[in-house]
C-alpha beads as a LAMMPS data file, in Angstrom:
LAMMPS data file: protein, C-alpha beads

156 atoms
155 bonds

1 atom types
1 bond types

-500.0 500.0 xlo xhi
-500.0 500.0 ylo yhi
-500.0 500.0 zlo zhi

Masses

1 110.0

Atoms # bond

1 1 1 37.784 -153.215 159.368
2 1 1 35.485 -155.541 157.446
3 1 1 32.805 -154.925 160.052
4 1 1 33.148 -151.148 159.666
5 1 1 33.248 -151.372 155.877
6 1 1 29.995 -153.307 155.704
7 1 1 27.979 -152.021 158.648
8 1 1 28.528 -148.268 158.231
9 1 1 27.181 -148.105 154.650
10 1 1 24.246 -150.352 155.589
11 1 1 23.373 -148.183 158.579
12 1 1 23.677 -145.104 156.367
13 1 1 21.182 -146.614 153.924
14 1 1 18.797 -147.498 156.766
15 1 1 18.917 -143.917 158.067
16 1 1 18.614 -142.448 154.551
17 1 1 15.552 -144.618 153.849
18 1 1 13.896 -143.354 157.049
19 1 1 13.742 -146.758 158.755
20 1 1 15.587 -145.594 161.865
21 1 1 13.500 -144.539 164.903
22 1 1 13.693 -140.912 165.964
23 1 1 16.056 -140.119 168.808
24 1 1 13.756 -139.025 171.643
25 1 1 16.190 -139.017 174.558
26 1 1 19.170 -136.750 174.171
27 1 1 19.743 -136.754 177.943
28 1 1 21.578 -140.082 178.066
29 1 1 24.797 -139.781 180.032
30 1 1 27.652 -139.939 177.491
31 1 1 30.162 -141.152 180.093
32 1 1 27.858 -144.018 181.137
33 1 1 27.242 -144.892 177.478
34 1 1 30.993 -144.855 176.834
35 1 1 31.777 -147.084 179.803
36 1 1 28.915 -149.469 179.060
37 1 1 29.472 -149.675 175.307
38 1 1 33.242 -149.857 175.208
39 1 1 34.233 -151.558 178.463
40 1 1 31.297 -153.504 179.914
41 1 1 29.161 -154.620 176.946
42 1 1 31.976 -156.250 174.926
43 1 1 33.014 -158.429 177.866
44 1 1 29.454 -159.406 178.817
45 1 1 28.375 -159.987 175.215
46 1 1 31.471 -162.046 174.455
47 1 1 30.705 -164.247 177.453
48 1 1 26.954 -164.588 176.856
49 1 1 26.815 -164.552 173.062
50 1 1 30.053 -166.281 172.072
51 1 1 31.797 -168.175 174.864
52 1 1 28.720 -169.944 176.260
53 1 1 27.113 -170.938 172.904
54 1 1 30.428 -172.061 171.397
55 1 1 31.298 -174.061 174.515
56 1 1 27.891 -175.779 174.529
57 1 1 27.871 -176.570 170.794
58 1 1 31.482 -177.789 170.877
59 1 1 30.754 -180.063 173.868
60 1 1 27.610 -181.513 172.294
61 1 1 28.506 -181.600 168.587
62 1 1 32.249 -180.803 168.369
63 1 1 33.176 -183.368 165.738
64 1 1 30.100 -183.043 163.543
65 1 1 30.177 -181.354 160.153
66 1 1 27.357 -178.960 161.076
67 1 1 28.860 -177.855 164.425
68 1 1 30.402 -174.603 163.158
69 1 1 27.192 -173.552 161.417
70 1 1 25.146 -174.371 164.493
71 1 1 27.601 -172.466 166.711
72 1 1 27.407 -169.463 164.352
73 1 1 23.598 -169.437 164.596
74 1 1 23.759 -169.919 168.378
75 1 1 26.071 -166.880 168.612
76 1 1 24.581 -164.528 166.034
77 1 1 20.876 -164.949 166.928
78 1 1 21.232 -163.648 170.511
79 1 1 23.732 -161.017 169.321
80 1 1 21.032 -159.654 166.987
81 1 1 18.494 -159.679 169.811
82 1 1 20.659 -157.779 172.331
83 1 1 21.375 -155.078 169.748
84 1 1 17.692 -154.321 169.310
85 1 1 16.672 -151.638 171.748
86 1 1 13.655 -150.187 169.980
87 1 1 12.980 -146.469 170.165
88 1 1 14.676 -146.131 173.547
89 1 1 18.096 -146.931 172.103
90 1 1 17.297 -145.344 168.735
91 1 1 17.579 -148.689 166.918
92 1 1 15.126 -150.488 164.700
93 1 1 15.058 -154.236 164.250
94 1 1 16.628 -153.697 160.821
95 1 1 19.635 -151.923 162.370
96 1 1 19.860 -154.672 165.006
97 1 1 19.785 -157.282 162.258
98 1 1 22.547 -155.452 160.380
99 1 1 24.656 -155.018 163.521
100 1 1 23.960 -158.515 164.772
101 1 1 24.598 -160.430 161.564
102 1 1 27.568 -158.417 160.301
103 1 1 29.142 -157.727 163.701
104 1 1 28.193 -161.110 165.123
105 1 1 29.740 -162.908 162.171
106 1 1 32.950 -160.873 162.418
107 1 1 33.223 -161.489 166.161
108 1 1 32.367 -165.187 165.740
109 1 1 35.155 -165.533 163.169
110 1 1 37.492 -163.542 165.430
111 1 1 36.708 -165.922 168.307
112 1 1 37.260 -169.029 166.168
113 1 1 40.464 -167.655 164.640
114 1 1 41.901 -166.754 168.055
115 1 1 40.783 -170.126 169.400
116 1 1 42.899 -171.841 166.753
117 1 1 45.966 -169.752 167.638
118 1 1 48.332 -171.119 170.256
119 1 1 48.629 -168.973 173.384
120 1 1 45.889 -166.516 172.420
121 1 1 42.751 -166.070 174.500
122 1 1 39.766 -166.264 172.165
123 1 1 37.561 -164.642 174.805
124 1 1 39.757 -161.594 175.448
125 1 1 40.717 -161.183 171.796
126 1 1 37.038 -161.054 170.812
127 1 1 36.100 -158.742 173.698
128 1 1 38.981 -156.415 172.775
129 1 1 37.997 -156.349 169.084
130 1 1 34.392 -155.644 170.067
131 1 1 35.447 -152.844 172.413
132 1 1 37.703 -151.295 169.754
133 1 1 34.896 -151.477 167.194
134 1 1 32.462 -149.827 169.618
135 1 1 35.085 -147.177 170.362
136 1 1 35.454 -146.386 166.652
137 1 1 31.671 -146.203 166.307
138 1 1 31.507 -143.819 169.284
139 1 1 34.269 -141.674 167.776
140 1 1 32.528 -141.478 164.389
141 1 1 29.151 -140.787 166.033
142 1 1 30.723 -138.052 168.156
143 1 1 32.328 -136.473 165.093
144 1 1 28.998 -136.587 163.270
145 1 1 27.266 -134.849 166.172
146 1 1 29.920 -132.119 166.236
147 1 1 29.860 -131.691 162.451
148 1 1 26.050 -131.589 162.178
149 1 1 25.876 -128.977 164.958
150 1 1 28.574 -126.902 163.263
151 1 1 27.139 -127.466 159.763
152 1 1 23.359 -128.124 159.969
153 1 1 23.186 -128.781 156.218
154 1 1 25.068 -132.052 156.835
155 1 1 22.344 -133.559 159.056
156 1 1 20.156 -136.374 157.746

Bonds

1 1 1 2
2 1 2 3
3 1 3 4
4 1 4 5
5 1 5 6
6 1 6 7
7 1 7 8
8 1 8 9
9 1 9 10
10 1 10 11
11 1 11 12
12 1 12 13
13 1 13 14
14 1 14 15
15 1 15 16
16 1 16 17
17 1 17 18
18 1 18 19
19 1 19 20
20 1 20 21
21 1 21 22
22 1 22 23
23 1 23 24
24 1 24 25
25 1 25 26
26 1 26 27
27 1 27 28
28 1 28 29
29 1 29 30
30 1 30 31
31 1 31 32
32 1 32 33
33 1 33 34
34 1 34 35
35 1 35 36
36 1 36 37
37 1 37 38
38 1 38 39
39 1 39 40
40 1 40 41
41 1 41 42
42 1 42 43
43 1 43 44
44 1 44 45
45 1 45 46
46 1 46 47
47 1 47 48
48 1 48 49
49 1 49 50
50 1 50 51
51 1 51 52
52 1 52 53
53 1 53 54
54 1 54 55
55 1 55 56
56 1 56 57
57 1 57 58
58 1 58 59
59 1 59 60
60 1 60 61
61 1 61 62
62 1 62 63
63 1 63 64
64 1 64 65
65 1 65 66
66 1 66 67
67 1 67 68
68 1 68 69
69 1 69 70
70 1 70 71
71 1 71 72
72 1 72 73
73 1 73 74
74 1 74 75
75 1 75 76
76 1 76 77
77 1 77 78
78 1 78 79
79 1 79 80
80 1 80 81
81 1 81 82
82 1 82 83
83 1 83 84
84 1 84 85
85 1 85 86
86 1 86 87
87 1 87 88
88 1 88 89
89 1 89 90
90 1 90 91
91 1 91 92
92 1 92 93
93 1 93 94
94 1 94 95
95 1 95 96
96 1 96 97
97 1 97 98
98 1 98 99
99 1 99 100
100 1 100 101
101 1 101 102
102 1 102 103
103 1 103 104
104 1 104 105
105 1 105 106
106 1 106 107
107 1 107 108
108 1 108 109
109 1 109 110
110 1 110 111
111 1 111 112
112 1 112 113
113 1 113 114
114 1 114 115
115 1 115 116
116 1 116 117
117 1 117 118
118 1 118 119
119 1 119 120
120 1 120 121
121 1 121 122
122 1 122 123
123 1 123 124
124 1 124 125
125 1 125 126
126 1 126 127
127 1 127 128
128 1 128 129
129 1 129 130
130 1 130 131
131 1 131 132
132 1 132 133
133 1 133 134
134 1 134 135
135 1 135 136
136 1 136 137
137 1 137 138
138 1 138 139
139 1 139 140
140 1 140 141
141 1 141 142
142 1 142 143
143 1 143 144
144 1 144 145
145 1 145 146
146 1 146 147
147 1 147 148
148 1 148 149
149 1 149 150
150 1 150 151
151 1 151 152
152 1 152 153
153 1 153 154
154 1 154 155
155 1 155 156
């Protein structure tokens, strides 16, 4: 919920300011986007952007005072990068930075919190939270598409 509360208004401001690339490809398969964004991407991104960096930093610097900060940077930096798709994915670097820093921080904290809980898989908890977040984003985006087609005055 924190992720939604911060990232949605920031993305709204980015779009309002005109810093979002135009959407040139409306022929993307919505089913493929749904499957990739809600089922596949959260699992792959959790593995590549959270599990691997946290495992490496914890093995190398686990007891050091700076280890959590270093692990956060090691997780969030690639998370920002993979959420930048340029014009093809209708995302600017500013939107990737917003998504990566806000979302990456929330998912990093989710991973660490689950890691500290007995009997809870940090990997699957984070992947599930990421998938649920992406599902809510898809739902809101779908509603916006329907509403702006029904009421053109609502479009940005």
